N, C-alpha and C positions, 0 to 999 in steps of 0.2 A: 129563922136564920141559924140558930144554934144547931139544929139537926143537920143542916147543910154542912156546917163546919165539922161536925162530928163525923159525918160520912166521908167527907174529903180527907180528914185526918186518918180515919180507919183505912181508906184505900191507899193513902200515902204510906202508912205503916206496913201494910201488906206488900206493897210494891218494893219498899226498901228491904223488908225481911226476905222476900223472894230473891231479890238481887244478891243480898248477903249470902243466902244459902246457895245460890247459883255459883257465886265466886268461890265459896269455901268448900262446898260439899261435892263438887264434880271431881276433883282429884282424889278425895278420900275413898269413895266406893271402888274406884279402879285399883287403888293401892290394896285395899282389903281383899279384892277378888284375886289379884296377883299373889298376895301372901297366902291365901287359902289354897290356891292351885299349887304353889310351890310346896306347901306343907303336905298336901295330898300326894304329890308326886314322890316326895321323900318318904 
C-alpha cells in the first residue's frame, strides 16, 4: 500500500509542478525573446 501512496504522491507533485511551471514560465521566455530581439536591433 505504501508504494501506491508514494507513486500517487510523486505523480501529484509532478502534475502540480508542471502546472506551476506552465502558469509562471510561459510569459517569461516570450519576454526574454522580445528583450534579446530589441537589444540585437539596437
